[in-house]
C-alpha positions as CSV (number, residue, x, y, z in Angstrom):
1,M,32.8,23.5,9.6
2,A,29.3,22.8,11.0
3,E,27.8,25.5,8.6
4,A,29.4,23.8,5.6
5,Q,27.9,20.5,6.6
6,K,24.5,22.0,7.0
7,R,24.7,23.6,3.5
8,S,25.9,20.4,1.8
9,S,22.8,18.5,2.8
10,H,20.5,19.6,-0.1
11,T,17.6,17.3,0.8
12,P,15.5,18.7,3.7
13,L,13.9,16.3,6.2
14,K,10.4,15.5,5.2
15,R,7.6,16.0,7.8
16,R,4.9,13.3,8.2
17,Q,1.9,14.3,6.3
18,R,-1.2,14.9,8.4
19,F,-4.7,13.8,7.5
20,H,-6.6,16.6,5.8
21,P,-10.4,16.0,5.8
22,K,-11.2,18.0,2.7
23,R,-8.2,16.8,0.6
24,D,-7.4,13.2,1.6
25,V,-9.4,10.0,1.5
26,R,-10.8,9.0,4.9
27,P,-8.9,6.2,6.7
28,A,-12.1,4.1,6.9
29,V,-12.4,4.2,3.1
30,L,-8.8,3.1,2.8
31,A,-9.3,0.2,5.2
32,K,-12.4,-0.9,3.3
33,A,-10.5,-0.7,0.0
34,N,-7.6,-2.7,1.5
35,R,-10.1,-5.4,2.7
36,L,-11.6,-5.6,-0.8
37,V,-8.2,-5.9,-2.4
38,L,-7.2,-8.7,0.0
39,W,-10.5,-10.5,-0.6
40,V,-10.1,-10.3,-4.4
41,A,-6.5,-11.5,-4.2
42,A,-7.5,-14.5,-2.0
43,F,-10.3,-15.3,-4.4
44,I,-8.0,-15.2,-7.5
45,G,-5.4,-17.4,-5.6
46,L,-7.9,-20.0,-4.6
47,T,-9.4,-20.1,-8.1
48,F,-6.0,-20.6,-9.5
49,L,-5.3,-23.5,-7.1
50,A,-8.6,-25.0,-7.9
51,I,-7.9,-25.0,-11.6
52,I,-4.5,-26.6,-11.1
53,I,-5.9,-29.3,-8.9
54,L,-8.8,-29.9,-11.4
55,Q,-6.3,-30.3,-14.3
56,A,-4.1,-32.6,-12.2
57,M,-7.1,-34.9,-11.6
58,L,-8.1,-35.1,-15.3
């Protein structure tokens, strides 16, 4: 019974991927990119709000 259950699970458990210095992007680079994306998103959002407020005043 137990063997049949083991064979029926066709998807093996995935191991957590480790950081590989030669293949992967460095975590510091990812953190910097994340900060840049957040800064750009905040800038776009504030610009959008400013345009809406400006049009409401006119």
